[in-house]
C-alpha positions in Angstrom: -14.6 5.4 -7.9 -11.3 5.9 -8.5 -9.8 9.3 -8.9 -8.9 10.4 -12.4 -5.7 12.6 -13.5 -7.5 14.4 -16.5 -10.4 16.6 -17.0 -12.2 13.7 -19.0 -12.2 9.9 -18.5 -11.3 9.6 -22.0 -8.1 11.8 -21.5 -7.3 9.9 -18.1 -7.2 6.9 -20.2 -5.5 8.1 -22.8 -2.7 9.4 -20.3 -2.7 6.0 -18.5 -2.1 4.2 -21.9 0.7 6.6 -22.7 2.3 6.2 -19.6 2.4 2.5 -20.0 3.7 2.8 -23.7 6.7 5.2 -22.3 7.3 2.9 -19.4 7.5 0.0 -21.5 9.8 1.6 -24.1 12.3 2.6 -21.1 12.2 -1.1 -20.1 13.0 -2.3 -23.6 15.7 0.1 -24.1 17.3 -0.8 -20.9 16.6 -4.5 -20.5 15.2 -6.0 -23.6 12.0 -7.2 -25.1 11.8 -10.3 -22.5 11.6 -7.7 -19.5 8.5 -5.9 -21.0 6.2 -7.9 -18.3 3.1 -6.2 -17.0 4.8 -6.0 -13.4 7.7 -4.4 -14.8 5.7 -1.9 -17.0 3.3 -0.9 -14.5 6.0 -0.2 -11.5 8.1 1.9 -14.0 4.7 3.6 -14.8 3.8 3.9 -11.2 0.4 2.1 -11.7 -1.2 -0.7 -10.2 -0.5 -3.9 -12.0 -4.2 -4.4 -12.7 -4.3 -1.3 -14.9 -2.0 -3.0 -17.4 -5.0 -5.4 -18.6 -7.2 -2.5 -19.0 -5.2 -1.4 -22.1 -3.0 -4.5 -23.2 -4.1 -8.1 -23.0 -0.5 -9.3 -23.1 3.0 -8.0 -23.1 3.3 -9.2 -27.0 0.2 -6.9 -27.4 2.0 -4.0 -25.8 5.3 -4.5 -27.8 3.3 -4.6 -31.0 1.9 -1.3 -30.1 5.1 0.3 -29.6 6.2 -1.1 -32.9 3.2 0.5 -34.7 3.5 3.6 -32.9 7.0 4.4 -33.1 6.8 3.9 -37.1 3.7 5.5 -37.5 5.3 8.8 -36.1 8.4 8.3 -37.9 6.8 8.1 -41.2 4.3 10.9 -40.4 7.3 13.0 -39.8 9.1 11.9 -43.3 5.9 12.3 -45.0 5.5 15.6 -44.0 9.4 16.6 -44.6 9.1 15.1 -48.3 5.8 16.7 -49.4 7.4 19.6 -51.3 10.3 17.6 -52.4 10.3 17.5 -56.3 14.3 16.6 -57.0 16.1 13.0 -55.8 19.0 14.5 -54.2 16.7 17.0 -52.2 14.7 14.0 -51.1 17.9 12.3 -49.9 18.7 15.5 -47.9 15.2 15.9 -46.5 15.3 12.0 -45.5 18.9 12.2 -43.8 17.8 15.4 -41.9 14.7 14.1 -40.9 16.0 11.0 -39.6 18.4 12.8 -37.6 16.1 15.3 -36.0 14.1 12.1 -35.0 16.8 10.4 -33.4 17.5 13.6 -31.7 14.1 13.9 -30.2 14.5 9.9 -29.0 11.9 8.6 -31.6 14.2 6.0 -32.8 14.7 4.4 -29.5 11.7 1.9 -29.7 12.5 0.6 -33.2 16.4 0.3 -32.3 15.4 -1.8 -29.1 13.2 -3.6 -31.2 15.7 -4.5 -33.8 18.3 -5.8 -31.1 15.6 -8.0 -29.5 15.1 -11.5 -29.2 11.5 -11.1 -30.7 9.2 -13.8 -32.0 9.7 -14.2 -36.0 6.5 -13.0 -36.9 7.1 -9.8 -34.6 10.5 -9.5 -36.3 9.4 -9.8 -39.4 6.8 -7.3 -39.1 9.5 -4.9 -37.7 11.6 -5.2 -40.8 8.7 -4.8 -43.0 7.8 -1.5 -41.2 11.3 -0.5 -41.6 11.7 -1.4 -45.3 8.5 0.9 -45.7 10.1 3.6 -43.7 13.1 3.6 -46.0 11.0 3.3 -49.1 11.6 7.1 -50.0 15.4 6.8 -49.5 15.5 4.0 -52.1 13.2 5.8 -54.6 15.3 8.7 -54.5 18.4 6.6 -55.0 17.0 4.6 -57.7 16.0 7.7 -59.6 19.6 8.9 -59.6 20.5 5.4 -61.1 23.6 4.1 -59.4 24.4 0.5 -60.1 22.5 -1.5 -57.6 19.9 1.2 -56.1 19.0 -1.5 -53.3 22.6 -2.4 -52.1 23.3 1.4 -52.5 20.5 2.5 -50.2 21.5 -0.4 -47.8 24.9 1.1 -47.4 23.6 4.8 -47.1 21.4 3.3 -44.4 24.4 1.7 -42.4 25.9 5.4 -42.6 22.6 6.8 -41.5 22.4 4.3 -38.3 26.0 5.3 -37.5 24.8 8.8 -37.7 21.5 8.4 -35.8 23.9 6.8 -33.0 26.1 9.7 -33.0 23.3 12.1 -32.6 21.6 9.8 -29.9 25.2 9.9 -27.9 25.1 13.7 -28.1 26.6 15.1 -31.1 25.0 18.0 -32.9 22.3 16.7 -35.5 23.3 19.6 -38.1 27.0 19.0 -38.1 26.3 15.3 -38.2 23.6 15.5 -41.0 26.0 17.8 -43.1 28.8 15.3 -42.7 26.6 12.3 -43.6 25.2 14.0 -46.7 28.7 14.9 -47.8 29.5 11.1 -47.8 26.3 10.3 -49.6 26.8 12.7 -52.0 30.3 11.5 -52.9 28.9 8.3 -53.1 26.4 9.4 -55.6 29.3 10.9 -57.7 28.9 14.5 -56.9 
C-alpha cells in the first residue's frame, strides 16, 4: 500500500489533487495551455504520471477545473467584499480594491493565462462567460450611476483595472495602485 502524506486518505487525495492543480497553473502561466499535459503537470508536482488520471480524465478536464476554481474563489472574495455595500461608488471602490488584493495574492494568474491561451472555442467561451459574471457587480454599480453607455464604460474601467492588476502583479503597492485607479475611475464618472 502506498504511503500517504496526510492524516487521512481523503486529506492525502485532496493534497495530491491540489498539487496537480498548482503545478498545472504554473505550467499554464509559463508555457501556455498546450503545455498542460499529464507528463508536464505530474513532473512539476513531483508525482507519478499515473496519479494524474486518478484525479483528472484529461488535460482538458484539468484546465476546466482551473477555470472553475479560479473564478469560484475570486467570486467568493468579491461577494464577501460587497456584502455590506449599499451605494454604487462604494461598490466600485470595493470591487477595485478586492480585485487588486486578489492580484497581489496571485489569484488572477490562472484566469489571465487562460485568457491568453489558445483554448478550444467552447472552453474560451466559458472563460469569457465566467469573466462577465465576475464583472457583473461593477457593471451594476456603473449602470446605477447612469453614465452614458454603462456597458462601454465598464469595459473601459475593466481595461484600466487590468493594467492596475498587471502593475500589482509586477510588484507595485496594491493600495497605491488602488488609490490611483479609483481616482481615474471617479474622474471618469464625473466626480
